[in-house]
N, C-alpha and C positions, 0 to 999 in steps of 0.2 A: 643599721647605720651608726657610725661612731663619731663622737667628737674628736677633734684633732688638735694636738699641740705642735707648734712649729718652733724649732730651736736652731741655732747655728751649731754646725758640727766641726768648725775650725776656730779662728780667732775673730770672728765676726766679718762683717762686709761681704757676706757670701751671696747676697741678693735675696734676703728674706722678705724685703718689702714687696717685690714683684710676686713672688710665690704666695705669700699671704693674700695679696690682692687678687691673684688668679683664683685661690681656694675660696676667697670670700663670696665669690659668685655662687658657691654651693652652700654657704653658711648663712645663718640668720643673725649671729652674734659674733663680734670679734672683740677679744679681751687681751689687753696688755698686762702682763703679770709680774714684771720686775724691771729694774733699770730706771732710767730717767731720761731727760732730754740729751744725754750723752750718746743716745742711739741715733743712727741716721739710716732712714729708708727712703730710697729713691724710687718712685713709680712713674712709668712713662705710659700714659693712656691716651690713645688717639692723638699722638704727637705733643700732648701737654705733659710737662714734667712737674711732679709733685715731690717736694722734699719734706719728709716728715721726721720728727724727733721724738716727740712725746705722744703725739695722737696715734691710735691704732690705725693700721694701714687700711682697714675696712671702712674708715670714716668717708673715704672718696666715693664709695658705692651708694647710690640711693637705696633707701628701704632697709639698711642694715643698722643694728644697734652696736655702737662702740662703747667699750667699758675700759676705764682706766683702774686697774685693781689695786687692792691694798698693798701689794708687794712693790708698787711703783713709788718713787720719791718725786713729788710734784713741785716744780717751780712755778709759782702762780703767775708771775709775770711772763715768763717764757711760754706758758700755756695759753695766756691770752694772746700773745704775739703770734703764735703759731695758728690759732683759730682765725686771727685776722688775715694771715697770709693766704690760707686755703680758702677762705670765704671770697678773697680778691680773685681767685681762680674759678669762682662760680660754684664752689662746694657748700652746701648748706650743713652748718654746725649749729645745733640747738640743744637744749636739755632734753628734747624729745629723742634725739639719736646719739647723745653722748652722755654717759654717766661717769663721774669721778668718785671713787670709793671714799666715803667720808672718814674712814680710818686710814687713809694713806697719809704718809708723812710729808711735810712741806720742806722744801728747800728754800733757804732764806738768804738774803745778801751776805750774811756773816759766814755762811758756809762756802760761797764762792770765794770770798776774800781768804778764807783760811786755805782753801785748795790752791789758790794761786801762790800764796806765801810759801806753802810746802814745796810746790814743784819748782819754785824759782829760788829756793834757798840752797846755798852751796854746801850746807851741812847735812842736808837730808838727801837720801837716794831718790832720784827722779824715777817715777813709775810710768810716766807717759799718760797721765790722765788728761781729760779734756778740760779741766780747771773750771767745771761748772757747779761744783759743789756737791756732787753726788756722794762720794765717800764720806765727807763729813756729816751729811745728813743721815746716812745709814749708822754712822757711829753714835749719833745722838738718839736714833731709834733704839739700837741695842742697849744704850745707856739709859733708856726710859726717861729721857728729858725732852724728847722732840716735841715739836708742835705738829698737830695733825689737821687735816681739813676741817674736821668737826669742831675743833677749837675756835674756828672763826664765827662760830655762832653765839659764843658766850664771851662778851667783853667785860663781864664782871669778874670771872675767874682767870681771864687771859693774863692780866698784868702779873699775877703771881707765878704763872707757868713761864712767863718771859724772864722774870727775875731769876728763877731757878736755872733756866737755860743760860742766862748771861753770867751766872756765878761760875759756871764751867768755862764758858768761851772767853770771858775777859782774862781769866787766868792763862789760857793758851794765847790770847792775843798779846799779853804782856811778854810772854816768852818769845813771840815772833815779832816784836817791836811794832805791833800794830796798836793804833789807838783804842782805848776802851770804848764800848758801846753803851749808849743810853737807851734804857728800856722804853722811855716815852716816845723816842724817835721810831723804834721798831713797831711799837703799838699803833702809831699814827700810819705807818705804811700798811699794816695789816687791815686797819680800819677802812682804808681806801680801797684795797683790792678785794676785801671780802664780799661785797654786794655783787662783784663781777664774776666770782668763782662759785659762790654758794648755790646759784641756780642750777649748777651741774652736779652738785653734790648729792649723793644718795647711798642707800644700803646696797652695795653692788652684789653681795653674797645672797641677799634675798632676791634680787632680780634675777640672778643666775638660776637660783633654785626654781623660780617661777618658769622661766623658759625651758629648762631641763624637763620639768614635769609636763610642759606642753609638747615635748618631743621635738623641740627645735634644735638645730645643729649649732654647736659652739666651736669656734676657732680660737685657740689659745695662742697668742703671738708673744714670742720671747725677743729679748734684745740682747746684743753682744753674742756670746757663744760659749759653748762648753769649756773650751781651752782658756776662757776668761773667768770661769766659775771661781768664787772665793774658796771653795773646797777642793774641786777637781781640776782647776786650771794650773797655768804656769806660775804659781805663787812665788813672790809677791807682785808679779807683773799681771794683775788680774783686776776685774771689776770688784765692787763692793757687795754684790748679791749673788745669790745662787741662779745660775742660768740654765741648770738641767731641767729636764721635763718634770721632775717631782715638784719644782717650785710653781709649775702652773696651777696646781691645786692650792698650795699654801698661799700664793700671792693673788688669788682671786676669790678665795673663800668657798671652795667646793671640795669634794672628796676625790682621791686618786682614781677611784673607779669611774669617775666622770669622763676620764680621758681614755679614749678608746685606741687612738693610733698616734705615735709620735713620729713626726717627719723631721729629719735633720737635713739642713741645707749645707752643701759642701760645693765649693768651686772645683772646677777640673784641674785647678793648680792650687797654690796656697799663697795667701797674703796675710801680712800682720801690719798693724799700725802701732807706733810707739815702741818702747823698750821691751827687752826680754829675749830669751833664746828663741832661735828659729833655725832648726837643723837643715832645712833644704834651701835656705836663702840663697839667691843668686845675685851677686853683686856685679856681674858681668853685662855684656850686650844682650844676653838672653833674658836676664832679669828686667833690663831697661825696655826690651821689646814687649814682654808680657805686660809691663806696666803701662806702656804707651797704648797698646791695642786694647787692653782692658780698662783704660781710663781710670786707673788706680788711684784716686784721690778721695779722702774722707768726705762724706756727705756733710757732716757736722763741722769738722775743723778745717777741711781742705788740705790736711796733711798727706804727703805722698806716702803710699803704702809700699812696704817691703814685699817683693815677690819671689817666689820659688816654685820648684816642682811640686806635684801632688805628693803628699805625705801620708801613705796608707797606714803607717804606724799610728799616727796621731787620730786619724779618723776611726780606725778600728777601736781605739781606746775610748773615743767619745761615743761611739755606737753602744758601747757597754755602759760607761758611767752616765750617759744621757738618756738611756732607755729608748734608743732609736729603733723604730721597726723598718723604716725605709728612708732612702736618701733622695732629695731633689738635687740633681747635679746641675750646676749652672756655669754659664761662660764657656761652654765647650768650644765655641767659634773662635775664642782667643787663641787656641792652640792650632788653628788652621795653618797649613803651610810649613810646619815643622818637619823636617826629614825624619828625625827621631825625637821621642818624647821619653823622658825619664820618670820612673815611679819609684818612690822610696818604699823599700820593703822591710827594712830593719836598720839598726844603728850598730856601729861600733864604738864601744866605750872603754877606754883604757885597756884596749887589746882584746876584749871579749865582744861577741855578738849578743845584742838583746832585741827583743820584739816589743818593747814598750817604752814609754817616756818615764824616766825616773822622776821621783817626787821633788828631788833636790834641785834647785836652780842652778848650782855650779856644776852638777853632772849633766844637766840638761844642755848647758853651753858647751860641754865636751863631747856631745853626741856627734859622730860623723855618719852621715846617711850612707846606706847601702842601696844602690840604684839597680833597677832592672830597666833595660831599654826597650821601648815598644816602637814599632814602625808608625810613622806619622802619616798624614794624608794631605794632598795638594788641593782637593776640592773644598769649596766653602760649605760649612755646616750652618752658617748664619741664616736664621729665618726658617730652619727646617721645623716641620710641624708633624712628621711621621718618621718611622724607622726607615721607610724606603727612600727618604730624601738624604739618608746619612750614607757617607762612604763606608765600605766594609771595614776598613781599618780604624775608623772612629768607633764603630760598634765593638770591635775587638777590644779597643782601649776601655770602653765602658764595662764590658764584661769582665775584664782583668781587674778593674777597680772594685767591682762587686765582689769577686773572689777574695781579694785581699782585705777588704774592710768588713766582710761577714755580714753584709746588708744588701738588699736589692736597690736597684735605682727605681724609684716610683714615678718620678717626673724628671724630665730633662729639659732644660732652658737653653735656647739658641740665640737669644738676643734680649735686650732690655724690654722689648715690646711685650705686652700682656699676652697675646695670642700665639706668640712664638714659643710654645710649650708642647712638649710631647708627653702625653699622659700614658704611663704604663700601667699604673696601679692606683685607683682612686682612694685616697686615704679615708674618705667618708664612708665607703661602702666595703672595699676589700680589707678584710682583717685576717 
């Protein structure tokens, strides 16, 4: 039996929440290992919709341990608000079933303000962030001036740490025409929130080591996706953390050998939120149809997603850079009723054909997709729970996707409902 890491294989919004929730029935522990509350996972369980941002998707299942790892940046106020929302839906969230790594970095109000100022500035290139302070918090982490969850335990040394942090931020704020911050005010805010968050704080790496030694199954849950990875994504239109499977180890405090199977999540088509190149984007009525049928609006921001045909070039690349062993293909039902469906098999760049996405953003923007047309299907695939429920042409489409991306489809999702899932290969068992 293997522990499993789940990552997005496109630009995010692939349906990781449902797949992680579905897999968590087979897991004992679910761990978030990067990102922050800029993530958005929607779960539909027995007709109840849960919209999660920071909490691991497994938290909605009784009897599971949820862990927010050290690779996550944590906004204490957003964290508490989200707990209140899921509790209102009848979900029990306590320090017994949720641990926040004490070495996780905090997102503070100053991070959100800086994020908004940058994205709103006419003199700075907009990157399409969620304006929740994720990037500035990671900057402080790398700059070794960030405040961490564990710092909330020591209000003797905290004022000095705040002073060091504000020495940097007040300089930035002056340049952004923002008022300088008073350390005493920030200290007061942290003193107020500390008693509410500290009961959840703990040594996540030690707890993970304990459950690993007990032979329990661990599910590592990623946010965003490989094409938004700070190193391997469409830079600079990326998130501020590593989203590949390798981060599951670093962001939770375990070794890479503790991850046995990497499951990449990919839609049967492609979407993107925010700015950046998108070779297969459809700005016509087909793109509008996909967006409408697929309900393509961001869970966190409500922003309309850009839609296009499945890009096998991109997913083949993320299979390699993300370390993906198998794919969970989602939203196949959105393609129901198309007479023909296009698959991107390569690009034409400045007169030559290539089979990869260039690293340079300007070259990415000049990539023209090369399409292969596949016969569509008239029958509905929505709610299918076995291969025999699928039209032959839909199966042919899936097999062609597998060939083009160089990875098998391990799971197939045919609706947002948890049980509308076809299991081809169990990531926890089949290696």
